[in-house]
Structures are given as C-alpha cells and as structure tokens.
VMD Tcl script that draws the C-alpha trace (Angstrom):
set ca {
  {19.36 6.73 -25.99}
  {17.09 9.16 -27.80}
  {14.23 7.83 -29.86}
  {11.24 9.19 -31.74}
  {7.83 7.64 -31.19}
  {4.34 8.30 -32.50}
  {1.69 8.56 -29.81}
  {-1.92 9.54 -30.50}
  {-0.86 11.11 -33.82}
  {1.88 13.09 -32.08}
  {5.57 12.67 -32.84}
  {7.56 12.67 -29.59}
  {11.29 12.55 -29.07}
  {12.16 10.96 -25.74}
  {15.32 9.97 -23.90}
  {14.95 6.29 -22.94}
  {18.40 6.24 -21.32}
  {17.22 8.34 -18.36}
  {14.15 6.65 -16.83}
  {12.57 8.30 -13.79}
  {11.24 5.53 -11.57}
  {8.41 6.89 -9.41}
  {7.60 3.63 -7.63}
  {8.29 2.68 -4.02}
  {9.77 -0.83 -3.72}
  {8.43 -3.54 -1.43}
  {10.86 -4.61 1.29}
  {10.64 -6.66 4.47}
  {12.16 -3.87 6.57}
  {10.65 -1.27 8.87}
  {11.32 1.29 6.12}
  {8.52 -0.13 3.98}
  {5.49 2.20 3.84}
  {2.31 0.72 5.27}
  {-1.36 1.61 4.95}
  {-4.65 -0.01 5.97}
  {-3.68 -1.42 9.38}
  {-1.55 -4.33 8.20}
  {1.96 -5.42 9.15}
  {5.07 -5.06 7.01}
  {5.67 -7.49 4.11}
  {7.30 -10.85 4.72}
  {10.13 -12.04 2.47}
  {11.67 -15.26 3.75}
  {13.24 -18.50 2.51}
  {11.10 -21.58 1.97}
  {11.76 -24.26 4.59}
  {11.35 -28.01 3.89}
  {12.42 -29.91 6.99}
  {16.14 -29.22 7.40}
  {16.40 -27.52 4.00}
  {16.28 -23.71 3.96}
  {16.05 -21.89 0.64}
  {19.01 -19.62 1.25}
  {22.57 -19.85 -0.03}
  {23.71 -18.47 3.32}
  {22.09 -21.49 4.94}
  {23.77 -23.96 2.55}
  {21.25 -24.18 -0.30}
  {22.31 -23.93 -3.95}
  {19.83 -21.10 -4.64}
  {17.90 -18.38 -2.88}
  {14.24 -19.43 -2.87}
  {12.03 -16.89 -1.10}
  {8.31 -16.70 -0.49}
  {6.88 -13.18 -0.44}
  {3.72 -12.20 1.43}
  {2.42 -8.68 0.80}
  {-0.72 -6.68 0.07}
  {-0.58 -4.56 -3.09}
  {-2.91 -1.91 -1.67}
  {-1.06 -1.42 1.59}
  {2.60 -2.10 0.97}
  {3.83 0.17 -1.81}
  {3.18 1.47 -5.29}
  {0.27 -0.34 -6.92}
  {-2.06 0.02 -9.88}
  {-5.71 -0.92 -9.56}
  {-8.70 -1.28 -11.85}
  {-12.39 -0.73 -11.11}
  {-12.53 -4.32 -9.84}
  {-11.29 -2.80 -6.59}
  {-14.79 -1.51 -5.87}
  {-17.19 -3.83 -7.79}
  {-18.97 -7.00 -6.74}
  {-18.16 -8.60 -10.10}
  {-14.51 -9.59 -10.56}
  {-12.35 -7.44 -12.82}
  {-8.61 -7.93 -13.13}
  {-5.93 -5.29 -13.56}
  {-4.14 -7.75 -15.85}
  {-7.13 -7.77 -18.20}
  {-8.00 -4.07 -17.81}
  {-4.59 -2.57 -18.57}
  {-3.59 -3.56 -22.10}
  {-1.58 -0.50 -23.15}
  {1.44 0.61 -21.17}
  {2.74 3.90 -22.59}
  {0.89 7.19 -22.10}
  {1.36 10.92 -22.38}
  {1.31 12.16 -18.79}
  {1.19 15.51 -17.07}
  {3.05 15.78 -13.76}
  {1.49 18.37 -11.45}
  {2.29 19.46 -7.91}
  {-0.58 20.36 -5.57}
  {-0.70 21.58 -1.97}
  {-3.82 20.04 -0.36}
  {-6.23 22.51 1.21}
  {-7.78 22.29 4.66}
  {-11.50 21.45 4.59}
  {-12.99 20.85 8.02}
  {-10.69 18.34 9.70}
  {-9.30 17.04 6.41}
  {-6.69 17.99 3.84}
  {-8.14 17.64 0.35}
  {-7.27 18.18 -3.31}
  {-10.08 20.07 -5.00}
  {-11.47 20.33 -8.52}
  {-10.35 23.95 -8.77}
  {-6.77 22.97 -7.93}
  {-6.68 20.21 -10.55}
  {-8.28 22.42 -13.18}
  {-5.74 25.18 -12.46}
  {-2.61 23.00 -12.65}
  {-3.72 21.19 -15.81}
  {-4.20 24.50 -17.64}
  {-6.63 22.90 -20.12}
  {-4.19 20.07 -20.97}
  {-5.90 16.71 -21.57}
  {-3.19 14.05 -21.23}
  {-3.72 10.30 -21.07}
  {-2.55 10.32 -17.45}
  {-2.20 12.74 -14.58}
  {0.57 12.29 -12.00}
  {-0.20 14.18 -8.79}
  {2.65 15.08 -6.43}
  {1.39 16.49 -3.13}
  {3.25 19.23 -1.29}
  {5.23 19.33 0.86}
  {7.07 16.50 -0.89}
  {9.15 14.90 1.86}
  {11.41 11.86 1.53}
  {9.61 10.28 4.48}
  {6.68 9.50 2.15}
  {8.70 6.46 1.08}
  {8.47 4.94 4.56}
  {5.37 6.47 6.15}
  {3.00 4.44 8.31}
  {-0.32 5.83 7.06}
  {-2.75 3.79 9.16}
  {-5.09 5.92 11.25}
  {-3.49 9.23 10.17}
  {-6.27 10.58 7.92}
  {-4.03 11.39 4.92}
  {-5.09 13.93 2.27}
  {-7.42 12.75 -0.49}
  {-9.25 13.85 -3.64}
  {-12.69 15.35 -3.40}
  {-15.44 13.64 -5.38}
  {-15.65 16.73 -7.61}
  {-11.91 16.60 -8.36}
  {-12.10 12.93 -9.36}
  {-15.20 13.59 -11.48}
  {-13.40 16.45 -13.23}
  {-10.48 14.16 -14.08}
  {-12.93 11.56 -15.39}
  {-14.92 14.05 -17.44}
  {-11.72 15.50 -18.89}
  {-11.03 12.16 -20.54}
  {-7.91 11.37 -18.48}
  {-7.72 7.58 -18.20}
  {-4.92 7.03 -15.69}
  {-4.59 8.72 -12.32}
  {-1.36 8.44 -10.30}
  {-0.92 9.94 -6.83}
  {1.56 9.80 -3.96}
  {-1.10 9.02 -1.33}
  {-2.35 5.64 -0.05}
  {-5.78 6.31 -1.51}
  {-7.67 8.83 -3.61}
  {-10.38 8.58 -0.93}
  {-10.64 9.52 2.73}
  {-9.20 6.84 5.03}
  {-12.40 6.45 7.06}
  {-15.32 7.27 4.77}
  {-17.89 4.64 5.78}
  {-17.22 2.74 2.56}
  {-18.44 5.53 0.29}
  {-15.34 5.57 -1.95}
  {-16.65 8.67 -3.68}
  {-13.46 9.55 -5.58}
  {-12.88 5.99 -6.79}
  {-16.45 5.79 -8.06}
  {-16.32 9.21 -9.69}
  {-13.05 8.48 -11.50}
  {-14.26 5.13 -12.84}
  {-17.78 6.48 -13.44}
  {-19.22 3.64 -11.37}
  {-22.77 4.30 -10.20}
  {-23.69 0.74 -9.20}
  {-21.04 -1.54 -7.69}
  {-23.46 -4.50 -7.59}
  {-24.50 -4.35 -11.24}
  {-21.91 -2.40 -13.18}
  {-23.28 0.40 -15.33}
  {-22.57 0.17 -19.06}
  {-20.59 3.43 -19.19}
  {-18.18 2.54 -16.38}
  {-14.54 3.08 -17.37}
  {-13.19 -0.46 -17.60}
  {-9.84 0.47 -19.15}
  {-8.90 3.21 -16.67}
  {-6.55 2.81 -13.71}
  {-5.58 4.39 -10.42}
  {-2.00 4.12 -9.17}
  {-1.38 5.00 -5.54}
  {1.66 5.39 -3.23}
  {4.08 6.69 -5.84}
  {6.96 9.02 -5.04}
  {8.16 11.72 -7.44}
  {11.54 13.24 -6.47}
  {11.65 17.00 -6.00}
  {14.18 17.48 -8.78}
  {11.67 16.17 -11.35}
  {9.94 19.24 -12.74}
  {6.22 19.57 -13.40}
  {5.31 19.15 -17.04}
  {4.70 16.61 -19.79}
  {6.34 13.17 -19.82}
  {6.04 9.82 -21.50}
  {4.73 7.41 -18.87}
  {5.24 3.66 -18.80}
  {3.07 1.77 -16.30}
  {4.58 -1.64 -15.58}
  {2.58 -4.22 -13.62}
  {3.03 -7.83 -12.61}
  {0.61 -10.23 -14.33}
  {-1.70 -10.77 -11.37}
  {-5.31 -11.73 -12.03}
  {-6.39 -9.49 -9.20}
  {-8.01 -6.09 -8.82}
  {-4.56 -4.59 -8.21}
  {-0.90 -5.33 -8.81}
  {2.33 -3.91 -7.46}
  {3.58 -1.61 -10.18}
  {6.51 0.40 -11.46}
  {5.43 3.62 -13.19}
  {8.35 5.20 -15.04}
  {8.55 8.69 -16.54}
  {10.66 9.65 -19.56}
  {11.54 13.23 -20.47}
  {10.12 14.55 -23.73}
  {12.85 16.44 -25.55}
}
mol new
graphics top color blue
foreach p $ca { graphics top sphere $p radius 0.5 }
foreach p [lrange $ca 0 end-1] q [lrange $ca 1 end] { graphics top cylinder $p $q radius 0.2 }
display resetview
C-alpha cells in the first residue's frame, strides 16, 4: 500500500505494506537477549489455588503475568527520566511517533580496551544530513545480537563527543543495536546519555535539557536493509516509566 504523506514540509511517498520491524521481542526463553546482570523474563500463567490461567491446564482463557525489565530484556525506548532525580515518563515525553530517519552502519573503533563509535564516524556517515532520527547499525552485524548475553562483556558504546555531535546536529531520536549508548562500567558517569539529552545537572534539571528526545537501544536491523533514508515509526507501550519496551518500524521512501 503506497501512500503520500507530508512531513516537515516534505512530501514523501512510502510503502506502508512492507514494514521493517527492527525490534527484538521479549520471550521467556534462553534466546532472549539480556543485559545488566538480570535473569531472563518470566511469562507464566496466573495461579489462584487450583486454577491455572492456561487453556492447556483447563482454563477458558490464557491469563499470563509477565515480569521483565525494559532496559535489560530487549528493544526499549527511554527518555531523559532514565538519568534524572526528578521523574520523567517516556509516555509523556514521546508525543509524536513518525520521523524521518537515516540508517547508518558503523564499525566501532578500538580505543584503549574499548570499542567505541566516534564523532568523526557519525559525521562521516551522516554526510551533512540532519534527520529527525539516526538509526545506528554496528558492524559486524551478526544474527546472534538478537540473543546475546551482554552482561560483563564491555560492549561497544558511543563516545561523549559522538553523542554531543548528534545532539548539536538537532537529531532528536537516537536508535542503536547495543544495550547502551554508554560504557557498561563507567562509574555512573553516563557521559553519552547526558550529552545526547543535554543534561548538565541530574539533580536539578537544566532548562535547556532535551525533554522530547529519546534513545532506543537493543534494536536489530537485518543486513538486507540498506543504509539510507526511511520513515520511522516508534511504537511504545503506555508505561508511566522512564522507559518502555518498543517496536521501531522502518518504511521505505519511494
């Protein structure tokens, strides 16, 4: 289904019949990716005495309780409330859901004992484009990203300068296929998070902090999806929380 939409004074023709889902689903299996030293999600029927909320166990409906952590169990979108003392909700921060996005592929560079994505790399792949959102696919792009156990592995991350460049470029939504834009063990500095949201004081939020900007982590972009411009739809659940599990979807611009 092809349709024409107007976005930021641009007329775009997109194919809505071919969505490209770049989210990783939450499951209760060992294939679920995990970060931040937690166990896999739990999805199980409610039990009231002898009654079990499962049709296989004789109930009339399936009635499951799900226990998960949005930051550690799959694709999630977070607002600056992730790093501030004052409460901010992703459900209140994200009020628009369609964006012009640029998908870029980047091979992290070695820096000391770490693999990092630098400002120069981001500047080079954007080629002066200023989209609403940047979708970063790290290379090599292996299928195992969808089930990796990231805890205590020191995954690649964005340098503070790279995150500040994205912020200063006016890009409002950052999506990446890593568990965090920051170093796994960074003594709580969270330099890339703070630079992207322009947060200088987590205890008393500065007036120019970027309240309507989001970070989406633990995505997966298939190799057959080419770098370039897309229409992006960020779908979240209506959690009043700093983060929500999410389903970012790309649509080809014709």
